[in-house]
C-alpha positions in Angstrom: -10.9 -22.3 -4.2 -10.3 -18.6 -3.3 -10.3 -16.9 0.1 -11.6 -13.6 1.3 -10.2 -12.4 4.7 -10.7 -9.1 6.5 -10.1 -7.9 10.1 -12.7 -9.1 12.5 -13.6 -5.6 13.5 -13.3 -2.3 11.6 -14.2 0.8 13.6 -14.6 4.0 11.5 -15.9 7.5 11.8 -15.3 10.5 14.0 -13.7 9.7 17.4 -13.5 6.0 16.6 -10.0 6.1 18.3 -11.9 6.0 21.6 -12.7 2.4 21.0 -9.3 1.6 22.5 -10.8 2.3 25.9 -12.7 -1.0 25.5 -9.7 -3.1 24.5 -9.2 -6.3 26.6 -5.6 -7.2 27.5 -2.7 -6.7 29.8 0.2 -5.3 27.8 0.5 -3.6 24.5 3.4 -2.2 22.3 2.6 0.9 20.3 4.6 1.1 17.1 5.0 4.6 15.6 6.7 6.4 12.8 8.7 9.6 12.7 6.9 11.7 15.2 3.8 13.3 13.5 1.4 11.3 15.6 3.1 12.6 18.8 3.1 16.2 17.5 -0.6 16.2 16.7 -1.5 14.7 20.1 -2.7 11.3 18.9 0.0 9.4 20.9 -1.2 11.0 24.1 -4.8 10.1 23.3 -3.9 6.5 22.6 -1.9 6.1 25.8 -4.7 7.7 27.8 -7.3 5.4 26.3 -5.1 2.3 26.9 -4.6 3.5 30.5 -8.4 3.6 30.9 -8.4 0.0 29.6 -5.9 -0.9 32.3 -3.3 -2.0 29.6 0.4 -1.4 30.3 2.0 0.1 27.2 5.5 0.4 25.8 6.5 2.4 22.7 8.6 1.5 19.7 9.2 4.8 17.9 10.9 6.3 14.9 10.1 3.6 12.3 11.7 5.0 9.1 9.9 5.3 5.7 10.3 2.0 3.9 11.2 0.0 7.1 14.2 -2.2 6.9 14.9 -5.8 7.9 17.1 -4.5 10.7 14.3 -2.3 12.0 12.0 -5.2 12.1 14.4 -7.5 13.9 15.2 -4.8 16.5 11.6 -4.2 17.2 10.9 -7.8 17.6 13.6 -8.0 20.3 11.9 -5.2 22.2 8.7 -7.1 22.0 10.3 -10.3 23.3 11.6 -8.3 26.3 8.2 -6.8 27.1 5.9 -9.6 26.2 2.8 -7.8 24.8 -0.6 -9.5 24.1 -1.5 -6.6 21.8 0.6 -5.1 19.0 -0.8 -1.7 18.1 0.6 0.2 15.1 -0.3 3.8 14.3 0.7 6.0 11.5 1.4 5.6 7.8 2.1 2.4 6.0 5.6 2.1 7.3 5.0 1.6 11.0 2.1 -0.7 10.4 4.0 -2.7 7.9 7.0 -2.9 10.2 4.9 -3.9 13.2 3.3 -6.7 11.1 6.7 -8.1 10.3 7.9 -7.7 13.9 4.9 -9.7 15.0 6.2 -12.8 13.2 9.7 -12.6 14.7 8.1 -11.9 18.2 6.1 -15.1 18.0 8.9 -17.1 16.2 12.3 -15.7 17.3 14.3 -18.4 15.5 12.7 -17.8 12.1 14.8 -16.1 9.4 13.7 -13.3 7.1 14.4 -15.4 4.1 11.9 -18.0 5.4 8.9 -15.6 4.9 9.7 -13.8 1.6 7.7 -16.4 -0.3 4.0 -15.4 -0.5 1.8 -17.2 2.1 4.7 -18.9 3.8 4.2 -17.6 7.4 3.8 -19.7 10.4 0.5 -19.5 12.4 0.3 -16.3 14.4 -1.7 -15.2 17.5 0.1 -17.5 19.8 1.3 -14.5 21.9 -0.5 -11.4 20.6 -3.2 -9.9 18.4 -2.8 -7.0 16.1 -4.6 -3.6 15.9 -3.8 -1.0 13.2 -4.6 2.7 13.1 -3.8 4.4 9.8 -3.0 8.1 9.6 -2.5 8.3 5.8 -5.1 7.5 3.1 -3.4 5.2 0.7 -1.8 2.0 1.8 -4.8 0.2 3.2 -2.4 -1.9 5.3 -4.7 -1.7 8.3 -6.9 -4.3 6.5 -4.5 -6.2 4.3 -2.5 -9.4 4.4 0.6 -7.5 3.2 3.7 -5.9 4.6 6.4 -4.2 2.5 9.9 -4.5 4.0 13.2 -3.2 2.5 16.4 -5.1 2.3 18.8 -2.2 2.2 21.8 -4.4 1.4 20.1 -5.5 -1.9 18.2 -2.3 -2.5 15.0 -4.4 -2.9 11.5 -4.1 -1.3 9.9 -7.4 -0.4 6.1 -7.5 -0.4 5.5 -10.0 2.4 2.1 -11.7 1.9 0.1 -13.9 4.2 -3.4 -13.9 5.6 -1.9 -14.4 9.1 -0.8 -10.8 9.2 -4.2 -9.4 8.4 -4.9 -7.2 11.5 -7.5 -8.4 14.0 -8.8 -4.8 14.5 -8.6 -1.7 12.4 -9.6 1.8 13.6 -10.1 4.2 10.7 -10.5 7.6 12.4 -10.6 10.5 9.8 -9.1 12.9 12.3 -5.6 11.3 11.8 -5.8 11.8 8.0 -6.5 15.6 8.4 -2.9 16.1 9.3 -1.4 15.0 6.0 0.4 17.7 3.9 -0.7 18.1 0.2 2.2 16.1 -1.3 1.5 13.1 0.9 -2.2 13.4 0.2 -1.4 13.2 -3.5 0.9 10.2 -3.3 -1.2 8.2 -0.9 -4.4 9.0 -2.9 -2.8 7.7 -6.1 -1.6 4.7 -4.2 -5.2 3.9 -3.2 -6.4 4.4 -6.7 -3.7 2.0 -8.0 -4.7 -0.6 -5.4 -8.3 -0.5 -6.5 -7.6 -0.5 -10.3 -5.1 -3.4 -10.0 -7.4 -5.4 -7.8 -10.3 -4.9 -10.3 -8.2 -6.2 -13.2 -6.2 -8.8 -11.3 -6.3 -12.4 -12.4 -7.6 -13.1 -8.8 -10.5 -10.7 -9.0 -13.9 -11.9 -7.9 -17.5 -11.1 -6.9 -16.4 -10.1 -3.3 -13.6 -7.8 -4.3 -15.0 -6.1 -7.5 -17.6 -4.0 -5.6 -15.0 -2.8 -3.1 -12.5 -1.9 -5.8 -15.0 -0.1 -8.0 -16.5 1.9 -5.1 -13.0 2.9 -4.1 -12.2 4.1 -7.6 -15.3 6.2 -7.8 -14.6 7.8 -4.4 -11.0 8.6 -5.3 -12.2 10.2 -8.5 -14.7 12.3 -6.6 -12.7 13.2 -3.6 -8.9 13.1 -4.2 -8.5 16.5 -5.9 -10.7 18.2 -3.3 -8.8 16.4 -0.5 -5.5 17.6 -2.0 -6.8 21.1 -1.7 -7.4 20.6 2.0 -11.1 19.9 2.3 -11.7 17.9 5.6 -14.9 16.3 4.4 -13.1 15.0 1.3 -10.2 13.8 3.5 -12.6 11.7 5.5 -14.1 10.1 2.4 -10.6 9.4 1.0 -9.7 7.7 4.3 -12.6 5.3 3.8 -11.9 4.9 0.1 -8.3 3.7 0.7 -9.6 1.3 3.3 -12.0 -0.3 0.8 -9.2 -0.4 -1.8 -7.1 -2.3 0.8 -9.8 -4.8 1.4 -10.1 -5.4 -2.4 -6.4 -5.9 -3.1 -5.7 -7.9 0.0 -7.9 -10.6 -1.5 -7.7 -10.0 -5.2 -3.9 -9.2 -5.1 -2.2 -6.6 -7.4 -0.2 -6.4 -10.6 3.0 -5.1 -12.2 2.5 -1.5 -11.3 3.4 -2.6 -7.8 6.1 -5.0 -9.0 7.9 -2.1 -10.7 7.3 0.3 -7.7 8.7 -2.2 -5.3 11.9 -2.7 -7.3 12.6 0.8 -8.4 11.6 2.7 -5.2 14.9 2.3 -3.3 17.1 1.5 -6.4 18.6 4.8 -7.5 21.2 7.0 -5.9 19.4 10.2 -6.9 16.8 9.6 -4.3 14.1 7.3 -3.1 10.9 7.3 -5.3 8.0 7.4 -2.9 5.7 4.4 -3.4 2.5 6.3 -4.2 4.4 8.6 -6.6 6.0 5.6 -8.4 2.5 3.9 -8.7 1.1 7.1 -10.1 3.8 7.4 -12.7 3.7 3.7 -13.8 -0.1 3.1 -13.8 -1.0 4.6 -17.2 1.9 2.7 -18.9 0.9 -0.6 -17.3 -2.7 -0.1 -18.3 -1.6 0.4 -21.9 0.5 -2.8 -21.7 -2.1 -4.9 -20.0 -4.9 -3.7 -22.3 -3.5 -5.6 -25.2 -4.9 -8.6 -23.4 -8.6 -8.4 -24.4 -10.1 -9.5 -21.0 -8.1 -6.9 -19.2 -9.1 -4.2 -21.7 -12.8 -5.0 -21.1 -12.3 -4.5 -17.3 -10.4 -1.2 -17.7 -13.2 -0.1 -20.0 -15.7 -1.0 -17.3 -13.8 1.3 -14.9 -13.8 4.1 -17.5 -17.6 3.7 -17.9 -18.2 4.1 -14.2 -16.2 7.3 -14.3 -18.4 8.7 -17.1 -16.1 7.9 -20.0 -17.8 6.6 -23.2 -15.8 6.9 -26.3 -17.7 4.3 -28.3 -15.2 1.4 -28.1 -13.2 -0.6 -25.5 -9.9 0.6 -27.0 -11.0 4.3 -27.0 -12.3 4.0 -23.5 -9.1 2.6 -22.2 -7.1 5.3 -24.0 -9.3 8.0 -22.4 -8.9 6.4 -19.0 -5.1 6.6 -19.3 -5.4 10.2 -20.4 -7.5 10.9 -17.3 -4.7 9.4 -15.1 -2.2 11.8 -16.8 -4.5 14.6 -15.9 -4.7 13.4 -12.3 -0.9 13.5 -12.1 -0.7 16.9 -13.6 -3.2 18.3 -11.1 -1.3 16.6 -8.2 2.1 17.8 -9.3 3.3 14.2 -10.0 5.8 13.7 -12.9 4.9 11.6 -15.9 8.2 9.8 -16.4 11.2 8.6 -14.4 13.4 11.0 -16.3 11.2 13.9 -15.2 11.3 12.6 -11.6 15.1 13.0 -11.8 16.6 9.5 -12.2 19.9 9.9 -14.1 19.8 8.2 -17.5 23.2 6.5 -17.1 22.2 4.9 -13.8 18.8 3.9 -15.2 20.3 2.1 -18.1 23.0 0.5 -15.9 20.5 -1.0 -13.6 17.7 -1.7 -16.1 18.5 -5.4 -16.7 18.7 -6.2 -12.9 15.6 -4.2 -12.0 13.6 -5.7 -14.9 14.4 -9.2 -13.7 13.6 -8.4 -10.1 10.3 -6.8 -11.0 9.3 -9.9 -13.0 10.1 -12.0 -10.0 8.1 -9.8 -7.6 5.1 -11.5 -6.0 2.7 -9.0 -7.5 3.5 -10.1 -11.0 1.8 -13.4 -10.5 -1.7 -11.9 -10.5 -1.1 -9.4 -13.3 -3.8 -9.9 -16.0 -1.2 -10.1 -18.8 2.0 -12.2 -18.6 5.3 -10.4 -18.8 8.9 -11.6 -19.3 12.1 -9.8 -18.6 12.6 -8.4 -22.1 9.1 -7.0 -22.1 9.6 -5.5 -18.6 12.8 -3.8 -19.9 10.8 -2.3 -22.7 8.1 -1.2 -20.3 10.6 0.4 -18.0 12.2 2.2 -20.9 8.8 3.5 -21.9 8.2 4.8 -18.4 11.7 6.5 -18.3 11.4 8.2 -21.7 7.6 8.7 -21.9 7.3 6.4 -24.9 4.0 4.9 -26.3 3.3 1.2 -25.5 3.0 -0.8 -28.7 4.0 -4.3 -27.7 
């Protein structure tokens, strides 16, 4: 038996943020990131709408990119002191992911982080509060997913927390928030959305409910990402919806080793953090080449290629052309093709290769990858990504 879970309500379109005026409750915490939502006036709008709803609101601000375990626990303490019946998170993936994890520790103060790192191990939520998410970036889809990515800075590892309990109750997908993204963020988040949709479509957990969402998201990204990157507002709106559909797909079909690798390499190197969407964009063509040696996966990649107008006469040729298309995406979006090009030092890459390969194989996303992979194969794949080598294993 499989399960398909989405938020009960998704409000989308121009001025959908105003739906907050109708929210029923007494107290809310508003979880925010680094300050862009305040600078662009969206925090004031939200607070005004909640005031009209007669909801007392307290803020938890300055959630860092790739939120840490410490940030989550500190936020949960603030929630315990305030006692909200709504948790509202607004911004990119980081504040929404952080708020999801805070929710668990707010409702269960005695639980330990180690207790929830196994997929689908969360206790029952909604004893104290419901959850509302408002995305400002067009990539993570976290406003509709059962996932939260939290970083253990001591270990240098990102943990993809997964449980249907943390699927938000309400999502507000207002395109006005996405119009504020700078070009680089537009590129990274757009490729993150594409990776979500592609991995969901070929996942071992794919199905008739997730396939249409994944494929529609892929077609929309192909049509709108480059124009959105150039600043077109109409394209930004469509990308905001595309990433939400990709989120719905992967929340239920799960992901694959592109994300396993991104989770484990993102915070691992001293030369600087690899932004999640950038890492996915770099890894995706290599992972497709690896997975496509599994016939059933190759057929599904070829189906994606066909929907994008690629018809080279054979499954193998279609998959190869699809990978080439992804390289072109990256070039147009100023995304590097290899980890070496990104700037990771060779000595450090080789020093950490064995550990990172093992951690990536153990990542929760590896379980639903369409082709199995062991540690030695993962090391070869990471080597290929670092040096830009062809996949032939």
